[in-house]
C-alpha positions as CSV (number, residue, x, y, z in Angstrom):
1,X,120.7,85.3,101.0
2,X,123.7,87.6,101.7
3,X,127.1,86.1,102.1
4,X,126.8,87.5,106.3
5,X,124.1,85.2,106.7
6,X,121.2,87.9,106.6
7,X,118.4,87.3,104.0
8,X,118.6,90.1,101.5
9,X,117.0,93.7,101.8
10,X,115.5,95.2,98.7
11,X,112.6,97.6,97.9
12,X,109.8,95.2,96.1
13,X,106.8,96.4,96.7
14,X,104.1,99.9,97.1
15,X,101.0,100.3,99.0
16,X,98.7,103.6,98.0
17,X,96.0,104.5,100.2
18,X,93.4,106.1,97.8
19,X,91.9,109.4,99.3
20,X,89.3,111.8,98.9
21,X,87.8,114.8,100.1
22,X,84.0,114.2,100.7
23,X,82.1,117.4,101.5
24,X,85.2,118.6,103.9
25,X,86.2,115.2,105.5
26,X,89.2,112.7,104.1
27,X,87.8,109.3,103.5
28,X,90.3,106.5,102.9
29,X,89.4,103.2,100.0
30,X,90.0,99.8,101.8
31,X,89.6,97.1,99.4
32,X,88.7,93.9,101.2
33,X,91.1,91.1,100.0
34,X,89.1,87.9,98.7
35,X,91.0,85.6,100.5
36,X,91.4,83.5,97.1
37,X,95.6,84.3,98.2
38,X,95.5,83.8,102.1
39,X,93.3,85.1,104.6
40,X,91.0,87.8,103.9
41,X,91.5,91.3,105.2
42,X,90.9,95.1,104.8
43,X,93.5,96.9,102.6
44,X,94.9,99.8,100.6
45,X,95.9,99.3,97.1
46,X,99.4,96.8,96.9
47,X,101.5,95.3,94.4
48,X,104.7,94.5,93.2
49,X,107.1,95.8,91.5
50,X,107.8,95.3,88.2
51,X,111.8,94.9,86.8
52,X,112.8,98.3,85.7
53,X,109.8,100.1,87.5
54,X,110.0,103.5,89.8
55,X,108.1,102.7,92.8
56,X,105.4,105.9,92.7
57,X,104.5,104.3,88.7
58,X,104.2,101.2,90.5
59,X,101.9,102.5,92.7
60,X,99.8,104.3,90.0
61,X,99.2,101.0,88.0
62,X,98.0,99.1,90.4
63,X,96.1,101.9,91.4
64,X,94.3,101.6,88.3
65,X,94.4,97.7,87.8
66,X,93.0,97.2,91.5
67,X,90.5,99.9,91.0
68,X,90.5,101.4,88.2
69,X,90.8,104.9,89.8
70,X,93.1,107.6,88.5
71,X,95.2,109.9,90.9
72,X,94.1,113.2,91.2
73,X,97.1,114.1,93.1
74,X,100.5,111.4,94.1
75,X,102.1,111.8,97.3
76,X,104.7,110.0,98.8
77,X,105.0,109.4,102.2
78,X,107.3,109.9,104.6
79,X,108.1,106.3,105.4
80,X,109.3,103.1,104.4
81,X,108.2,99.7,105.6
82,X,110.5,96.1,106.1
83,X,108.3,93.2,105.9
84,X,110.8,89.6,106.0
85,X,109.1,87.8,103.5
86,X,109.9,84.4,104.9
87,X,108.7,81.7,101.4
88,X,111.3,83.9,99.6
89,X,114.2,84.3,102.3
90,X,114.3,88.2,102.4
91,X,113.5,90.8,103.7
92,X,111.8,93.6,101.4
93,X,110.4,97.4,102.2
94,X,107.2,98.2,100.8
95,X,106.8,102.4,99.9
96,X,103.5,103.7,100.8
97,X,101.9,106.0,98.8
98,X,98.0,108.7,99.2
99,X,96.9,109.5,96.6
100,X,93.6,112.1,96.3
101,X,91.5,110.6,94.0
102,X,87.8,112.3,92.5
103,X,85.3,112.8,95.6
104,X,82.6,110.8,93.8
105,X,85.1,108.0,92.6
106,X,83.8,104.2,92.9
107,X,86.3,101.4,92.6
108,X,85.7,98.6,89.9
109,X,87.1,95.7,91.8
110,X,89.5,93.1,90.5
111,X,89.0,89.5,91.6
112,X,92.2,90.4,93.9
113,X,89.3,92.0,95.9
114,X,85.4,91.3,96.9
115,X,84.5,94.6,98.6
116,X,85.6,98.2,99.1
117,X,84.2,101.5,101.1
118,X,85.1,104.4,102.1
119,X,86.1,105.1,106.1
120,X,87.5,108.2,108.3
121,X,91.3,107.8,109.6
122,X,89.9,106.8,112.7
123,X,87.6,103.6,111.1
124,X,90.3,103.0,108.5
125,X,93.1,102.5,111.1
126,X,90.7,100.2,113.3
127,X,90.3,97.7,109.7
128,X,93.4,97.4,108.7
129,X,95.2,94.4,110.4
130,X,98.8,95.4,110.0
131,X,100.7,97.8,112.2
132,X,102.8,99.7,108.7
133,X,99.6,99.8,107.3
134,X,98.4,102.2,110.7
135,X,101.2,104.4,110.4
136,X,101.2,104.8,106.8
137,X,97.4,106.3,107.3
138,X,98.8,108.0,110.2
139,X,101.6,109.8,108.6
140,X,99.1,110.6,105.4
141,X,97.0,112.7,108.0
142,X,99.9,114.0,109.9
143,X,101.6,115.7,106.6
144,X,98.7,116.2,104.3
145,X,96.1,116.2,106.1
146,X,96.6,118.2,109.2
147,X,99.1,120.2,107.4
148,X,97.9,121.1,103.8
149,X,100.2,123.8,103.5
150,X,103.2,121.1,103.7
151,X,101.3,118.8,101.0
152,X,103.7,120.0,98.6
153,X,106.6,119.4,99.9
154,X,105.7,115.3,99.3
155,X,103.6,115.7,96.0
156,X,105.1,113.8,93.1
157,X,103.6,115.6,89.6
158,X,101.7,115.5,87.5
159,X,102.8,115.0,85.3
160,X,104.0,111.3,86.6
161,X,106.1,110.4,84.2
162,X,109.9,111.0,84.3
163,X,111.9,109.5,86.2
164,X,110.5,106.0,85.1
165,X,113.7,103.8,86.2
166,X,114.2,103.1,89.6
167,X,118.0,102.9,90.0
């Protein structure tokens, strides 16, 4: 808690939206959260940033841990989303990313998820439960997919190393 009574605000997590270009159409990888830690729902890759880890490297690590996939290209998404973590009494910022993966990619799920599917934008937006997830998917479509000539403005590496430590 801050001295003025408001909860602390910190960047603690990442959301990563893997997508592939399949027969000329972008499809997003959705993972079904198993419900072992709460209610089940569809989502992208998500996770917490480890101490000293840069957010983009946390996103790549979570992609490998949750799906076994590697990013061909990694992009920042022009958004940051806040959530109130009431159990911790903090307001936490989640940084979204997009990762292009191989068009024949098939994830190997971790125990956090029990199903996966590739979906076009419209269906993906309908399946995810939270507004920040829908907004991130829509930003990816608007900034990267609909305007590929500007995608370089959001591209991170490779190499993905460098700037490894967050400030």
